[in-house]
C-alpha positions as CSV (number, residue, x, y, z in Angstrom):
1,M,-6.3,-2.4,-38.1
2,Q,-8.2,0.9,-37.8
3,N,-12.0,0.9,-38.4
4,P,-13.1,2.8,-41.5
5,I,-14.8,6.2,-41.1
6,N,-18.4,6.0,-42.1
7,N,-19.7,9.2,-40.6
8,V,-18.3,12.8,-40.8
9,I,-18.3,14.9,-37.7
10,V,-18.9,18.6,-38.1
11,I,-18.4,20.9,-35.2
12,I,-20.2,24.3,-35.4
13,A,-19.5,26.5,-32.5
14,H,-18.7,30.1,-31.4
15,A,-15.2,31.1,-32.6
16,P,-12.6,29.7,-31.9
17,L,-14.1,26.7,-30.1
18,A,-14.9,24.6,-33.2
19,S,-11.4,24.9,-34.5
20,A,-9.9,24.4,-31.1
21,L,-11.9,21.2,-30.5
22,R,-10.9,19.9,-33.9
23,Q,-7.2,20.5,-33.0
24,C,-7.7,18.5,-29.8
25,V,-8.7,15.6,-32.0
26,A,-5.2,15.6,-33.4
27,H,-3.8,14.8,-29.9
28,V,-5.4,11.4,-29.8
29,F,-6.7,10.7,-33.4
30,A,-4.3,12.4,-35.8
31,D,-5.2,9.9,-38.5
32,R,-8.9,10.9,-38.2
33,M,-8.6,14.6,-38.9
34,A,-10.1,14.2,-42.4
35,G,-13.3,13.0,-40.9
36,V,-13.7,15.9,-38.5
37,L,-14.5,19.4,-39.8
38,A,-15.0,22.7,-38.0
39,L,-16.9,25.8,-38.6
40,D,-16.3,28.7,-36.3
41,V,-19.1,31.2,-36.1
42,E,-17.5,34.6,-35.8
43,P,-19.1,37.2,-33.5
44,D,-19.7,39.7,-36.3
45,A,-21.2,37.1,-38.8
46,T,-24.9,37.2,-39.5
47,V,-27.0,34.0,-39.3
48,L,-27.3,34.0,-43.1
49,Q,-23.5,34.3,-43.5
50,S,-22.9,31.4,-41.1
51,L,-25.6,29.3,-42.7
52,T,-24.1,29.9,-46.2
53,Q,-20.7,28.8,-44.9
54,A,-22.3,25.7,-43.2
55,R,-24.1,24.8,-46.4
56,H,-20.9,25.1,-48.4
57,L,-19.1,22.9,-46.0
58,M,-21.9,20.3,-46.0
59,A,-22.0,20.3,-49.8
60,S,-18.4,19.2,-49.9
61,L,-19.4,16.0,-48.0
62,G,-21.6,14.5,-50.7
63,N,-24.2,12.2,-49.1
64,S,-22.0,11.1,-46.1
65,P,-23.9,10.7,-42.9
66,V,-23.0,13.6,-40.6
67,L,-23.0,14.1,-36.9
68,L,-23.3,17.8,-36.2
69,L,-22.0,18.9,-32.8
70,T,-22.7,22.4,-31.5
71,D,-21.8,24.2,-28.3
72,V,-25.0,25.8,-26.9
73,M,-28.6,24.8,-27.5
74,G,-30.5,27.8,-28.9
75,A,-27.5,29.9,-29.9
76,T,-26.6,30.8,-33.5
77,P,-24.3,27.8,-34.2
78,C,-27.1,25.4,-33.0
79,N,-29.7,27.3,-35.0
80,V,-27.6,27.1,-38.1
81,A,-27.0,23.4,-37.6
82,R,-30.8,22.8,-37.1
83,Q,-31.4,24.3,-40.5
84,L,-29.0,21.8,-42.1
85,L,-30.9,18.7,-40.7
86,S,-33.4,18.7,-43.5
87,E,-30.8,19.1,-46.2
88,Q,-28.6,16.0,-45.6
89,P,-28.6,12.8,-43.6
90,A,-27.5,14.3,-40.2
91,R,-28.1,14.2,-36.5
92,L,-27.5,17.1,-34.1
93,V,-26.2,17.1,-30.6
94,A,-25.8,20.3,-28.7
95,G,-23.5,20.8,-25.7
96,V,-20.3,19.5,-27.2
97,N,-17.4,18.8,-24.9
98,L,-14.0,17.1,-25.5
99,P,-15.0,13.7,-24.0
100,M,-18.0,13.7,-26.3
101,L,-15.9,14.6,-29.3
102,W,-13.2,12.0,-28.6
103,R,-15.9,9.3,-28.1
104,A,-17.6,10.2,-31.4
105,V,-14.3,10.1,-33.3
106,A,-13.5,6.7,-31.8
107,Y,-16.8,5.3,-33.0
108,Q,-17.1,7.0,-36.4
109,H,-17.4,3.5,-38.0
110,E,-20.7,2.8,-36.2
111,S,-24.2,3.6,-37.6
112,L,-25.2,7.3,-37.3
113,D,-27.8,6.4,-34.6
114,A,-25.2,4.4,-32.6
115,L,-22.7,7.2,-33.0
116,V,-25.1,9.7,-31.5
117,E,-25.6,7.4,-28.5
118,K,-21.8,7.0,-28.0
119,A,-21.3,10.8,-28.3
120,L,-24.1,11.5,-25.7
121,N,-22.7,8.9,-23.3
122,G,-19.1,10.2,-23.7
123,G,-20.3,13.8,-23.0
124,M,-22.2,12.9,-19.9
125,M,-19.6,10.6,-18.5
126,G,-16.9,13.2,-19.1
127,V,-18.6,15.7,-16.7
128,M,-18.2,15.0,-13.0
129,Q,-17.2,16.5,-9.8
130,V,-13.7,15.7,-8.6
131,D,-12.9,15.9,-4.9
132,A,-9.6,16.4,-3.3
133,K,-7.9,13.2,-2.1
């Protein structure tokens, strides 16, 4: 039996990365798509436009705990996500990669603090040098 989804994962990244990562979730966790949302920050969007979109997305979640995943620390998607932290129970991790995302989805039933640790570990363990045989 599948564990319930306690946390929502919201990916905020430069377009089209957020949507592409969300689609990658479907390859392994098709039944978890409702718990993973994406916001692509378009190149011509202002910070205010992106923040407005993000707030609208977050408002649709009610009071669900949220793990925010962004692509680059200090870039617009991360700055938008940082502004959301004071508005809803959420944690933010920058530097999203696919191993991180898959690990987070697999552990959505954990507490938000545990989910952050699982995501960080998945992201770090998923980056390695691979040598030829």
